[in-house]
All heavy atoms as a GROMACS GRO file, in nm:
protein
  624
    1MET      N    1   9.753  12.273   8.682
    1MET     CA    2   9.834  12.183   8.748
    1MET      C    3   9.933  12.116   8.655
    1MET      O    4   9.898  12.058   8.556
    1MET     CB    5   9.742  12.073   8.810
    1MET     CG    6   9.654  12.123   8.925
    1MET     SD    7   9.542  11.992   8.978
    1MET     CE    8   9.391  12.070   8.948
    2PRO      N    9  10.059  12.123   8.692
    2PRO     CA   10  10.162  12.078   8.601
    2PRO      C   11  10.168  11.917   8.597
    2PRO      O   12  10.194  11.851   8.697
    2PRO     CB   13  10.292  12.130   8.660
    2PRO     CG   14  10.250  12.241   8.746
    2PRO     CD   15  10.110  12.208   8.800
    3THR      N   16  10.136  11.865   8.480
    3THR     CA   17  10.148  11.723   8.456
    3THR      C   18  10.294  11.692   8.416
    3THR      O   19  10.349  11.758   8.329
    3THR     CB   20  10.049  11.679   8.342
    3THR    OG1   21   9.924  11.707   8.379
    3THR    CG2   22  10.069  11.531   8.311
    4VAL      N   23  10.354  11.595   8.482
    4VAL     CA   24  10.491  11.557   8.450
    4VAL      C   25  10.495  11.432   8.372
    4VAL      O   26  10.599  11.400   8.308
    4VAL     CB   27  10.578  11.554   8.576
    4VAL    CG1   28  10.600  11.691   8.630
    4VAL    CG2   29  10.522  11.466   8.686
    5PHE      N   30  10.390  11.351   8.382
    5PHE     CA   31  10.380  11.238   8.292
    5PHE      C   32  10.240  11.186   8.277
    5PHE      O   33  10.153  11.213   8.362
    5PHE     CB   34  10.476  11.116   8.334
    5PHE     CG   35  10.439  11.054   8.467
    5PHE    CD1   36  10.338  10.960   8.478
    5PHE    CD2   37  10.515  11.079   8.577
    5PHE    CE1   38  10.308  10.902   8.600
    5PHE    CE2   39  10.494  11.022   8.695
    5PHE     CZ   40  10.387  10.933   8.712
    6ASN      N   41  10.214  11.131   8.153
    6ASN     CA   42  10.087  11.066   8.123
    6ASN      C   43  10.120  10.945   8.043
    6ASN      O   44  10.152  10.957   7.927
    6ASN     CB   45   9.996  11.167   8.042
    6ASN     CG   46   9.853  11.126   8.043
    6ASN    OD1   47   9.816  11.014   8.077
    6ASN    ND2   48   9.770  11.214   8.000
    7ASP      N   49  10.120  10.833   8.114
    7ASP     CA   50  10.188  10.712   8.056
    7ASP      C   51  10.121  10.584   8.116
    7ASP      O   52  10.100  10.581   8.233
    7ASP     CB   53  10.334  10.714   8.096
    7ASP     CG   54  10.421  10.610   8.023
    7ASP    OD1   55  10.364  10.507   7.983
    7ASP    OD2   56  10.538  10.628   8.013
    8ASN      N   57  10.077  10.500   8.024
    8ASN     CA   58  10.032  10.366   8.067
    8ASN      C   59   9.908  10.371   8.159
    8ASN      O   60   9.900  10.290   8.248
    8ASN     CB   61  10.146  10.291   8.133
    8ASN     CG   62  10.148  10.143   8.100
    8ASN    OD1   63  10.093  10.100   8.003
    8ASN    ND2   64  10.211  10.064   8.191
    9GLY      N   65   9.825  10.472   8.140
    9GLY     CA   66   9.701  10.488   8.225
    9GLY      C   67   9.734  10.566   8.344
    9GLY      O   68   9.637  10.584   8.429
   10PHE      N   69   9.856  10.607   8.369
   10PHE     CA   70   9.885  10.683   8.490
   10PHE      C   71   9.909  10.829   8.455
   10PHE      O   72   9.964  10.865   8.348
   10PHE     CB   73  10.013  10.635   8.554
   10PHE     CG   74  10.003  10.498   8.614
   10PHE    CD1   75  10.015  10.385   8.540
   10PHE    CD2   76   9.982  10.488   8.755
   10PHE    CE1   77  10.000  10.256   8.599
   10PHE    CE2   78   9.970  10.364   8.812
   10PHE     CZ   79   9.981  10.245   8.735
   11ARG      N   80   9.876  10.921   8.544
   11ARG     CA   81   9.903  11.065   8.526
   11ARG      C   82   9.985  11.108   8.646
   11ARG      O   83   9.938  11.083   8.766
   11ARG     CB   84   9.778  11.144   8.512
   11ARG     CG   85   9.797  11.287   8.478
   11ARG     CD   86   9.664  11.358   8.473
   11ARG     NE   87   9.585  11.303   8.586
   11ARG     CZ   88   9.479  11.367   8.646
   11ARG    NH1   89   9.444  11.479   8.604
   11ARG    NH2   90   9.421  11.318   8.749
   12GLY      N   91  10.102  11.169   8.628
   12GLY     CA   92  10.181  11.220   8.738
   12GLY      C   93  10.174  11.368   8.742
   12GLY      O   94  10.191  11.440   8.641
   13MET      N   95  10.151  11.424   8.863
   13MET     CA   96  10.133  11.566   8.882
   13MET      C   97  10.233  11.616   8.992
   13MET      O   98  10.251  11.544   9.087
   13MET     CB   99   9.989  11.596   8.921
   13MET     CG  100   9.882  11.534   8.840
   13MET     SD  101   9.866  11.609   8.680
   13MET     CE  102   9.794  11.764   8.717
   14VAL      N  103  10.276  11.736   8.973
   14VAL     CA  104  10.355  11.814   9.069
   14VAL      C  105  10.276  11.942   9.091
   14VAL      O  106  10.249  12.016   8.998
   14VAL     CB  107  10.498  11.843   9.034
   14VAL    CG1  108  10.570  11.935   9.127
   14VAL    CG2  109  10.568  11.716   9.011
   15TYR      N  110  10.233  11.968   9.216
   15TYR     CA  111  10.148  12.083   9.244
   15TYR      C  112  10.218  12.206   9.298
   15TYR      O  113  10.314  12.191   9.380
   15TYR     CB  114  10.045  12.042   9.354
   15TYR     CG  115   9.941  11.937   9.304
   15TYR    CD1  116   9.952  11.808   9.351
   15TYR    CD2  117   9.846  11.973   9.211
   15TYR    CE1  118   9.863  11.711   9.306
   15TYR    CE2  119   9.754  11.879   9.168
   15TYR     CZ  120   9.763  11.747   9.216
   15TYR     OH  121   9.679  11.654   9.174
   16PRO      N  122  10.176  12.325   9.251
   16PRO     CA  123  10.229  12.444   9.310
   16PRO      C  124  10.190  12.451   9.461
   16PRO      O  125  10.092  12.393   9.507
   16PRO     CB  126  10.154  12.556   9.233
   16PRO     CG  127  10.094  12.491   9.112
   16PRO     CD  128  10.073  12.347   9.152
   17ASN      N  129  10.268  12.518   9.540
   17ASN     CA  130  10.245  12.533   9.688
   17ASN      C  131  10.242  12.400   9.754
   17ASN      O  132  10.166  12.387   9.854
   17ASN     CB  133  10.112  12.613   9.707
   17ASN     CG  134  10.112  12.751   9.638
   17ASN    OD1  135  10.213  12.817   9.646
   17ASN    ND2  136  10.003  12.783   9.579
   18ASP      N  137  10.315  12.308   9.715
   18ASP     CA  138  10.326  12.180   9.782
   18ASP      C  139  10.448  12.188   9.882
   18ASP      O  140  10.490  12.295   9.913
   18ASP     CB  141  10.345  12.069   9.682
   18ASP     CG  142  10.278  11.940   9.724
   18ASP    OD1  143  10.259  11.919   9.847
   18ASP    OD2  144  10.244  11.857   9.635
   19HIS      N  145  10.488  12.081   9.925
   19HIS     CA  146  10.594  12.070  10.036
   19HIS      C  147  10.699  11.972  10.006
   19HIS      O  148  10.683  11.882   9.923
   19HIS     CB  149  10.527  12.037  10.167
   19HIS     CG  150  10.450  11.909  10.158
   19HIS    ND1  151  10.508  11.787  10.167
   19HIS    CD2  152  10.318  11.888  10.125
   19HIS    CE1  153  10.412  11.695  10.142
   19HIS    NE2  154  10.303  11.753  10.127
   20ASP      N  155  10.812  11.983  10.073
   20ASP     CA  156  10.920  11.886  10.062
   20ASP      C  157  10.874  11.753  10.126
   20ASP      O  158  10.794  11.760  10.216
   20ASP     CB  159  11.048  11.933  10.129
   20ASP     CG  160  11.123  12.038  10.044
   20ASP    OD1  161  11.106  12.031   9.920
   20ASP    OD2  162  11.185  12.126  10.100
   21PRO      N  163  10.930  11.648  10.092
   21PRO     CA  164  11.036  11.621   9.990
   21PRO      C  165  10.982  11.631   9.849
   21PRO      O  166  10.859  11.633   9.828
   21PRO     CB  167  11.080  11.481  10.018
   21PRO     CG  168  10.965  11.413  10.076
   21PRO     CD  169  10.887  11.519  10.150
   22VAL      N  170  11.068  11.640   9.749
   22VAL     CA  171  11.030  11.633   9.614
   22VAL      C  172  10.951  11.511   9.584
   22VAL      O  173  10.996  11.401   9.615
   22VAL     CB  174  11.148  11.645   9.518
   22VAL    CG1  175  11.107  11.646   9.374
   22VAL    CG2  176  11.230  11.776   9.549
   23HIS      N  177  10.822  11.523   9.542
   23HIS     CA  178  10.744  11.403   9.519
   23HIS      C  179  10.644  11.426   9.403
   23HIS      O  180  10.628  11.540   9.356
   23HIS     CB  181  10.667  11.368   9.645
   23HIS     CG  182  10.571  11.486   9.686
   23HIS    ND1  183  10.606  11.589   9.761
   23HIS    CD2  184  10.435  11.494   9.668
   23HIS    CE1  185  10.503  11.667   9.781
   23HIS    NE2  186  10.397  11.613   9.722
   24VAL      N  187  10.586  11.316   9.359
   24VAL     CA  188  10.490  11.326   9.254
   24VAL      C  189  10.355  11.259   9.309
   24VAL      O  190  10.363  11.162   9.386
   24VAL     CB  191  10.539  11.251   9.128
   24VAL    CG1  192  10.561  11.100   9.150
   24VAL    CG2  193  10.449  11.284   9.007
   25HIS      N  194  10.250  11.304   9.258
   25HIS     CA  195  10.116  11.251   9.280
   25HIS      C  196  10.086  11.169   9.161
   25HIS      O  197  10.063  11.221   9.047
   25HIS     CB  198  10.012  11.356   9.304
   25HIS     CG  199  10.038  11.444   9.424
   25HIS    ND1  200   9.981  11.425   9.544
   25HIS    CD2  201  10.127  11.548   9.434
   25HIS    CE1  202  10.023  11.516   9.629
   25HIS    NE2  203  10.112  11.591   9.564
   26ALA      N  204  10.082  11.036   9.173
   26ALA     CA  205  10.051  10.948   9.058
   26ALA      C  206   9.906  10.903   9.068
   26ALA      O  207   9.868  10.833   9.167
   26ALA     CB  208  10.150  10.833   9.059
   27TYR      N  209   9.828  10.929   8.963
   27TYR     CA  210   9.686  10.890   8.963
   27TYR      C  211   9.661  10.784   8.862
   27TYR      O  212   9.713  10.781   8.754
   27TYR     CB  213   9.602  11.022   8.923
   27TYR     CG  214   9.611  11.131   9.024
   27TYR    CD1  215   9.702  11.232   9.013
   27TYR    CD2  216   9.517  11.138   9.125
   27TYR    CE1  217   9.706  11.337   9.111
   27TYR    CE2  218   9.520  11.240   9.223
   27TYR     CZ  219   9.616  11.337   9.210
   27TYR     OH  220   9.617  11.443   9.300
   28LYS      N  221   9.568  10.699   8.903
   28LYS     CA  222   9.517  10.598   8.816
   28LYS      C  223   9.372  10.553   8.861
   28LYS      O  224   9.356  10.525   8.979
   28LYS     CB  225   9.606  10.475   8.810
   28LYS     CG  226   9.545  10.375   8.706
   28LYS     CD  227   9.650  10.261   8.672
   28LYS     CE  228   9.586  10.175   8.565
   28LYS     NZ  229   9.671  10.059   8.532
   29ARG      N  230   9.280  10.567   8.776
   29ARG     CA  231   9.139  10.535   8.799
   29ARG      C  232   9.088  10.590   8.933
   29ARG      O  233   9.024  10.526   9.013
   29ARG     CB  234   9.120  10.380   8.804
   29ARG     CG  235   9.125  10.324   8.661
   29ARG     CD  236   9.099  10.172   8.669
   29ARG     NE  237   9.230  10.108   8.641
   29ARG     CZ  238   9.281  10.018   8.713
   29ARG    NH1  239   9.223   9.968   8.823
   29ARG    NH2  240   9.398   9.968   8.681
   30GLY      N  241   9.118  10.720   8.958
   30GLY     CA  242   9.064  10.792   9.076
   30GLY      C  243   9.143  10.765   9.204
   30GLY      O  244   9.110  10.826   9.304
   31SER      N  245   9.246  10.680   9.203
   31SER     CA  246   9.327  10.660   9.319
   31SER      C  247   9.456  10.735   9.301
   31SER      O  248   9.500  10.774   9.189
   31SER     CB  249   9.361  10.505   9.330
   31SER     OG  250   9.240  10.434   9.360
   32GLN      N  251   9.523  10.764   9.413
   32GLN     CA  252   9.645  10.844   9.412
   32GLN      C  253   9.751  10.776   9.501
   32GLN      O  254   9.727  10.736   9.609
   32GLN     CB  255   9.608  10.984   9.468
   32GLN     CG  256   9.730  11.075   9.479
   32GLN     CD  257   9.702  11.209   9.556
   32GLN    OE1  258   9.792  11.281   9.579
   32GLN    NE2  259   9.582  11.233   9.589
   33ALA      N  260   9.874  10.777   9.446
   33ALA     CA  261   9.990  10.738   9.521
   33ALA      C  262  10.093  10.859   9.522
   33ALA      O  263  10.118  10.911   9.417
   33ALA     CB  264  10.058  10.622   9.464
   34LYS      N  265  10.127  10.897   9.635
   34LYS     CA  266  10.229  11.006   9.652
   34LYS      C  267  10.360  10.938   9.673
   34LYS      O  268  10.383  10.856   9.769
   34LYS     CB  269  10.189  11.098   9.767
   34LYS     CG  270  10.273  11.226   9.772
   34LYS     CD  271  10.214  11.334   9.854
   34LYS     CE  272  10.168  11.300   9.996
   34LYS     NZ  273  10.139  11.417  10.078
   35ILE      N  274  10.455  10.968   9.584
   35ILE     CA  275  10.585  10.896   9.580
   35ILE      C  276  10.701  10.996   9.592
   35ILE      O  277  10.705  11.093   9.510
   35ILE     CB  278  10.593  10.816   9.444
   35ILE    CG1  279  10.481  10.717   9.440
   35ILE    CG2  280  10.729  10.740   9.444
   35ILE    CD1  281  10.467  10.648   9.304
   36ASN      N  282  10.797  10.968   9.679
   36ASN     CA  283  10.917  11.052   9.685
   36ASN      C  284  10.998  11.033   9.558
   36ASN      O  285  11.030  10.919   9.520
   36ASN     CB  286  10.997  11.003   9.810
   36ASN     CG  287  11.124  11.082   9.835
   36ASN    OD1  288  11.200  11.110   9.743
   36ASN    ND2  289  11.136  11.117   9.958
   37ALA      N  290  11.024  11.140   9.489
   37ALA     CA  291  11.089  11.138   9.362
   37ALA      C  292  11.236  11.093   9.372
   37ALA      O  293  11.294  11.042   9.273
   37ALA     CB  294  11.078  11.265   9.285
   38LYS      N  295  11.300  11.116   9.486
   38LYS     CA  296  11.441  11.078   9.500
   38LYS      C  297  11.454  10.933   9.538
   38LYS      O  298  11.535  10.860   9.484
   38LYS     CB  299  11.501  11.171   9.601
   38LYS     CG  300  11.652  11.150   9.620
   38LYS     CD  301  11.713  11.247   9.717
   38LYS     CE  302  11.867  11.226   9.723
   38LYS     NZ  303  11.924  11.317   9.817
   39THR      N  304  11.388  10.887   9.642
   39THR     CA  305  11.401  10.753   9.690
   39THR      C  306  11.303  10.651   9.637
   39THR      O  307  11.318  10.535   9.660
   39THR     CB  308  11.380  10.751   9.849
   39THR    OG1  309  11.246  10.794   9.876
   39THR    CG2  310  11.472  10.852   9.919
   40LEU      N  311  11.197  10.700   9.575
   40LEU     CA  312  11.086  10.615   9.516
   40LEU      C  313  11.008  10.551   9.624
   40LEU      O  314  10.937  10.458   9.592
   40LEU     CB  315  11.144  10.515   9.420
   40LEU     CG  316  11.218  10.572   9.299
   40LEU    CD1  317  11.266  10.462   9.207
   40LEU    CD2  318  11.146  10.676   9.218
   41GLU      N  319  11.019  10.593   9.743
   41GLU     CA  320  10.936  10.547   9.857
   41GLU      C  321  10.795  10.596   9.850
   41GLU      O  322  10.775  10.721   9.818
   41GLU     CB  323  11.004  10.578   9.988
   41GLU     CG  324  11.130  10.508  10.015
   41GLU     CD  325  11.193  10.544  10.149
   41GLU    OE1  326  11.119  10.583  10.244
   41GLU    OE2  327  11.316  10.542  10.159
   42LEU      N  328  10.700  10.518   9.890
   42LEU     CA  329  10.561  10.567   9.897
   42LEU      C  330  10.549  10.660  10.021
   42LEU      O  331  10.596  10.620  10.129
   42LEU     CB  332  10.471  10.449   9.909
   42LEU     CG  333  10.436  10.363   9.792
   42LEU    CD1  334  10.355  10.244   9.825
   42LEU    CD2  335  10.374  10.445   9.681
   43ILE      N  336  10.489  10.772   9.997
   43ILE     CA  337  10.459  10.866  10.107
   43ILE      C  338  10.317  10.842  10.162
   43ILE      O  339  10.293  10.838  10.279
   43ILE     CB  340  10.475  11.008  10.069
   43ILE    CG1  341  10.624  11.036  10.027
   43ILE    CG2  342  10.432  11.106  10.177
   43ILE    CD1  343  10.650  11.171   9.951
   44ALA      N  344  10.225  10.817  10.059
   44ALA     CA  345  10.084  10.793  10.097
   44ALA      C  346  10.011  10.733   9.980
   44ALA      O  347  10.058  10.746   9.866
   44ALA     CB  348  10.015  10.928  10.134
   45VAL      N  349   9.907  10.657  10.010
   45VAL     CA  350   9.825  10.596   9.905
   45VAL      C  351   9.681  10.632   9.947
   45VAL      O  352   9.638  10.605  10.058
   45VAL     CB  353   9.839  10.450   9.900
   45VAL    CG1  354   9.744  10.389   9.790
   45VAL    CG2  355   9.982  10.408   9.860
   46MET      N  356   9.603  10.686   9.849
   46MET     CA  357   9.459  10.715   9.868
   46MET      C  358   9.380  10.645   9.764
   46MET      O  359   9.413  10.663   9.647
   46MET     CB  360   9.443  10.866   9.866
   46MET     CG  361   9.499  10.939   9.992
   46MET     SD  362   9.571  11.095   9.956
   46MET     CE  363   9.743  11.053   9.898
   47GLY      N  364   9.286  10.569   9.805
   47GLY     CA  365   9.202  10.490   9.716
   47GLY      C  366   9.254  10.348   9.703
   47GLY      O  367   9.331  10.304   9.777
   48GLU      N  368   9.204  10.284   9.594
   48GLU     CA  369   9.231  10.145   9.568
   48GLU      C  370   9.350  10.132   9.462
   48GLU      O  371   9.330  10.156   9.347
   48GLU     CB  372   9.106  10.079   9.509
   48GLU     CG  373   8.986  10.084   9.599
   48GLU     CD  374   8.996   9.988   9.723
   48GLU    OE1  375   9.052   9.881   9.707
   48GLU    OE2  376   8.951  10.026   9.830
   49TYR      N  377   9.464  10.098   9.511
   49TYR     CA  378   9.580  10.078   9.432
   49TYR      C  379   9.625   9.934   9.450
   49TYR      O  380   9.651   9.891   9.557
   49TYR     CB  381   9.700  10.170   9.472
   49TYR     CG  382   9.735  10.276   9.369
   49TYR    CD1  383   9.695  10.411   9.385
   49TYR    CD2  384   9.798  10.244   9.247
   49TYR    CE1  385   9.733  10.502   9.297
   49TYR    CE2  386   9.835  10.336   9.159
   49TYR     CZ  387   9.802  10.470   9.186
   49TYR     OH  388   9.839  10.568   9.091
   50SER      N  389   9.636   9.856   9.337
   50SER     CA  390   9.689   9.721   9.349
   50SER      C  391   9.841   9.726   9.364
   50SER      O  392   9.901   9.826   9.335
   50SER     CB  393   9.653   9.639   9.222
   50SER     OG  394   9.735   9.690   9.109
   51LYS      N  395   9.898   9.621   9.412
   51LYS     CA  396  10.045   9.615   9.429
   51LYS      C  397  10.109   9.628   9.298
   51LYS      O  398  10.214   9.695   9.277
   51LYS     CB  399  10.089   9.483   9.496
   51LYS     CG  400  10.051   9.476   9.638
   51LYS     CD  401  10.106   9.341   9.708
   51LYS     CE  402  10.063   9.344   9.850
   51LYS     NZ  403  10.128   9.242   9.923
   52LYS      N  404  10.049   9.569   9.188
   52LYS     CA  405  10.098   9.584   9.053
   52LYS      C  406  10.103   9.728   9.005
   52LYS      O  407  10.198   9.777   8.952
   52LYS     CB  408  10.017   9.497   8.955
   52LYS     CG  409  10.065   9.498   8.810
   52LYS     CD  410   9.973   9.415   8.730
   52LYS     CE  411  10.014   9.430   8.581
   52LYS     NZ  412   9.926   9.355   8.490
   53ASP      N  413   9.990   9.798   9.034
   53ASP     CA  414   9.986   9.944   9.000
   53ASP      C  415  10.077  10.033   9.078
   53ASP      O  416  10.135  10.126   9.026
   53ASP     CB  417   9.841   9.991   9.009
   53ASP     CG  418   9.753   9.956   8.898
   53ASP    OD1  419   9.804   9.902   8.789
   53ASP    OD2  420   9.633   9.963   8.904
   54LEU      N  421  10.097  10.000   9.208
   54LEU     CA  422  10.196  10.074   9.290
   54LEU      C  423  10.334  10.054   9.235
   54LEU      O  424  10.410  10.150   9.229
   54LEU     CB  425  10.188  10.030   9.437
   54LEU     CG  426  10.063  10.078   9.510
   54LEU    CD1  427  10.061  10.024   9.651
   54LEU    CD2  428  10.065  10.235   9.518
   55LYS      N  429  10.369   9.933   9.191
   55LYS     CA  430  10.497   9.906   9.139
   55LYS      C  431  10.513   9.984   9.008
   55LYS      O  432  10.624  10.043   8.983
   55LYS     CB  433  10.514   9.750   9.115
   55LYS     CG  434  10.647   9.717   9.055
   55LYS     CD  435  10.663   9.569   9.036
   55LYS     CE  436  10.799   9.530   8.975
   55LYS     NZ  437  10.808   9.386   8.954
   56LYS      N  438  10.415   9.984   8.925
   56LYS     CA  439  10.421  10.059   8.802
   56LYS      C  440  10.435  10.209   8.826
   56LYS      O  441  10.510  10.277   8.751
   56LYS     CB  442  10.298  10.028   8.709
   56LYS     CG  443  10.306  10.086   8.573
   56LYS     CD  444  10.426  10.024   8.496
   56LYS     CE  445  10.432  10.089   8.355
   56LYS     NZ  446  10.543  10.042   8.281
   57ALA      N  447  10.360  10.263   8.925
   57ALA     CA  448  10.369  10.402   8.958
   57ALA      C  449  10.509  10.436   8.996
   57ALA      O  450  10.565  10.551   8.962
   57ALA     CB  451  10.273  10.439   9.062
   58LYS      N  452  10.575  10.352   9.076
   58LYS     CA  453  10.715  10.376   9.114
   58LYS      C  454  10.808  10.369   8.995
   58LYS      O  455  10.900  10.448   8.982
   58LYS     CB  456  10.759  10.273   9.218
   58LYS     CG  457  10.699  10.294   9.350
   58LYS     CD  458  10.758  10.189   9.450
   58LYS     CE  459  10.708  10.202   9.592
   58LYS     NZ  460  10.773  10.107   9.681
   59GLN      N  461  10.786  10.275   8.901
   59GLN     CA  462  10.866  10.267   8.778
   59GLN      C  463  10.851  10.398   8.696
   59GLN      O  464  10.955  10.443   8.642
   59GLN     CB  465  10.824  10.141   8.700
   59GLN     CG  466  10.865  10.016   8.762
   59GLN     CD  467  10.807   9.887   8.695
   59GLN    OE1  468  10.707   9.906   8.621
   59GLN    NE2  469  10.861   9.781   8.712
   60LEU      N  470  10.731  10.443   8.685
   60LEU     CA  471  10.708  10.562   8.610
   60LEU      C  472  10.773  10.689   8.677
   60LEU      O  473  10.830  10.775   8.610
   60LEU     CB  474  10.564  10.590   8.585
   60LEU     CG  475  10.494  10.486   8.486
   60LEU    CD1  476  10.341  10.509   8.494
   60LEU    CD2  477  10.549  10.506   8.346
   61THR      N  478  10.770  10.692   8.807
   61THR     CA  479  10.833  10.794   8.884
   61THR      C  480  10.984  10.795   8.850
   61THR      O  481  11.042  10.898   8.826
   61THR     CB  482  10.810  10.784   9.030
   61THR    OG1  483  10.672  10.794   9.058
   61THR    CG2  484  10.883  10.894   9.107
   62ALA      N  485  11.046  10.674   8.847
   62ALA     CA  486  11.189  10.666   8.819
   62ALA      C  487  11.215  10.705   8.666
   62ALA      O  488  11.311  10.777   8.644
   62ALA     CB  489  11.232  10.517   8.845
   63LYS      N  490  11.124  10.664   8.585
   63LYS     CA  491  11.143  10.692   8.440
   63LYS      C  492  11.139  10.838   8.413
   63LYS      O  493  11.214  10.896   8.332
   63LYS     CB  494  11.029  10.627   8.355
   63LYS     CG  495  11.029  10.652   8.206
   63LYS     CD  496  10.920  10.580   8.138
   63LYS     CE  497  10.914  10.612   7.996
   63LYS     NZ  498  10.803  10.538   7.923
   64TYR      N  499  11.049  10.914   8.480
   64TYR     CA  500  11.031  11.056   8.465
   64TYR      C  501  11.092  11.140   8.574
   64TYR      O  502  11.059  11.258   8.588
   64TYR     CB  503  10.882  11.090   8.456
   64TYR     CG  504  10.820  11.034   8.335
   64TYR    CD1  505  10.749  10.915   8.333
   64TYR    CD2  506  10.833  11.095   8.211
   64TYR    CE1  507  10.692  10.862   8.217
   64TYR    CE2  508  10.777  11.046   8.094
   64TYR     CZ  509  10.706  10.928   8.097
   64TYR     OH  510  10.653  10.875   7.979
   65GLN      N  511  11.186  11.086   8.650
   65GLN     CA  512  11.249  11.144   8.761
   65GLN      C  513  11.309  11.281   8.719
   65GLN      O  514  11.290  11.384   8.792
   65GLN     CB  515  11.359  11.055   8.820
   65GLN     CG  516  11.405  11.103   8.954
   65GLN     CD  517  11.496  10.992   9.013
   65GLN    OE1  518  11.582  10.938   8.942
   65GLN    NE2  519  11.478  10.961   9.137
   66ALA      N  520  11.377  11.291   8.608
   66ALA     CA  521  11.443  11.417   8.573
   66ALA      C  522  11.339  11.525   8.542
   66ALA      O  523  11.355  11.643   8.576
   66ALA     CB  524  11.533  11.400   8.444
   67VAL      N  525  11.227  11.481   8.477
   67VAL     CA  526  11.116  11.586   8.451
   67VAL      C  527  11.054  11.627   8.584
   67VAL      O  528  11.022  11.746   8.595
   67VAL     CB  529  11.014  11.516   8.363
   67VAL    CG1  530  10.895  11.610   8.338
   67VAL    CG2  531  11.073  11.470   8.226
   68ILE      N  532  11.043  11.538   8.672
   68ILE     CA  533  10.978  11.576   8.808
   68ILE      C  534  11.072  11.675   8.876
   68ILE      O  535  11.021  11.780   8.923
   68ILE     CB  536  10.958  11.450   8.893
   68ILE    CG1  537  10.849  11.360   8.834
   68ILE    CG2  538  10.918  11.488   9.039
   68ILE    CD1  539  10.849  11.219   8.885
   69PHE      N  540  11.195  11.653   8.884
   69PHE     CA  541  11.289  11.738   8.948
   69PHE      C  542  11.298  11.878   8.871
   69PHE      O  543  11.307  11.982   8.934
   69PHE     CB  544  11.430  11.683   8.960
   69PHE     CG  545  11.446  11.593   9.079
   69PHE    CD1  546  11.433  11.452   9.068
   69PHE    CD2  547  11.466  11.649   9.208
   69PHE    CE1  548  11.443  11.378   9.184
   69PHE    CE2  549  11.474  11.569   9.316
   69PHE     CZ  550  11.465  11.436   9.309
   70GLU      N  551  11.291  11.873   8.739
   70GLU     CA  552  11.293  11.993   8.661
   70GLU      C  553  11.170  12.081   8.692
   70GLU      O  554  11.177  12.198   8.712
   70GLU     CB  555  11.293  11.962   8.513
   70GLU     CG  556  11.293  12.080   8.421
   70GLU     CD  557  11.299  12.030   8.269
   70GLU    OE1  558  11.398  11.961   8.238
   70GLU    OE2  559  11.207  12.065   8.198
   71LYS      N  560  11.053  12.014   8.699
   71LYS     CA  561  10.928  12.088   8.725
   71LYS      C  562  10.929  12.143   8.869
   71LYS      O  563  10.888  12.256   8.895
   71LYS     CB  564  10.804  11.998   8.704
   71LYS     CG  565  10.669  12.069   8.724
   71LYS     CD  566  10.652  12.188   8.640
   71LYS     CE  567  10.632  12.158   8.495
   71LYS     NZ  568  10.607  12.280   8.412
   72TRP      N  569  10.975  12.066   8.967
   72TRP     CA  570  10.985  12.107   9.106
   72TRP      C  571  11.077  12.232   9.110
   72TRP      O  572  11.042  12.327   9.185
   72TRP     CB  573  11.040  11.990   9.192
   72TRP     CG  574  11.016  12.014   9.336
   72TRP    CD1  575  11.103  12.080   9.422
   72TRP    CD2  576  10.909  11.965   9.413
   72TRP    NE1  577  11.046  12.079   9.551
   72TRP    CE2  578  10.927  12.010   9.546
   72TRP    CE3  579  10.793  11.892   9.377
   72TRP    CZ2  580  10.841  11.981   9.648
   72TRP    CZ3  581  10.706  11.864   9.482
   72TRP    CH2  582  10.730  11.906   9.615
   73GLU      N  583  11.192  12.226   9.044
   73GLU     CA  584  11.283  12.348   9.048
   73GLU      C  585  11.217  12.464   8.987
   73GLU      O  586  11.232  12.575   9.036
   73GLU     CB  587  11.413  12.307   8.965
   73GLU     CG  588  11.513  12.413   8.963
   73GLU     CD  589  11.576  12.448   9.097
   73GLU    OE1  590  11.576  12.361   9.187
   73GLU    OE2  591  11.626  12.561   9.113
   74GLU      N  592  11.140  12.448   8.876
   74GLU     CA  593  11.073  12.551   8.810
   74GLU      C  594  10.966  12.618   8.906
   74GLU      O  595  10.952  12.738   8.916
   74GLU     CB  596  11.002  12.502   8.690
   74GLU     CG  597  10.924  12.602   8.604
   74GLU     CD  598  10.853  12.531   8.490
   74GLU    OE1  599  10.927  12.457   8.409
   74GLU    OE2  600  10.734  12.545   8.478
   75LEU      N  601  10.897  12.530   8.989
   75LEU     CA  602  10.795  12.588   9.075
   75LEU      C  603  10.857  12.644   9.208
   75LEU      O  604  10.799  12.742   9.257
   75LEU     CB  605  10.699  12.473   9.112
   75LEU     CG  606  10.610  12.416   9.002
   75LEU    CD1  607  10.538  12.290   9.046
   75LEU    CD2  608  10.508  12.527   8.969
   76TYR      N  609  10.963  12.587   9.254
   76TYR     CA  610  11.012  12.624   9.388
   76TYR      C  611  11.153  12.678   9.390
   76TYR      O  612  11.190  12.724   9.496
   76TYR     CB  613  11.005  12.498   9.481
   76TYR     CG  614  10.866  12.445   9.492
   76TYR    CD1  615  10.836  12.320   9.438
   76TYR    CD2  616  10.770  12.520   9.552
   76TYR    CE1  617  10.707  12.269   9.440
   76TYR    CE2  618  10.641  12.462   9.559
   76TYR     CZ  619  10.614  12.342   9.505
   76TYR     OH  620  10.484  12.290   9.511
   77GLY      N  621  11.217  12.681   9.281
   77GLY     CA  622  11.352  12.738   9.275
   77GLY      C  623  11.452  12.669   9.356
   77GLY      O  624  11.508  12.634   9.428
   0.00000   0.00000   0.00000
């Protein structure tokens, strides 16, 4: 599974055989937030994520946006 970031206790993943829109799965302590990489909008949240952690997950998605898009392009062309 391609990791696109591992930062501040968060791990961001882009999965093969996933679907549009371009997004990242941000994990922290067993919880997952799925975030649109272009708009930074939350698509889904699974588990217990605090508002502070959701904000940080969005910030990390923005920080690693170029890497996320690069990996998506590599996987899906």
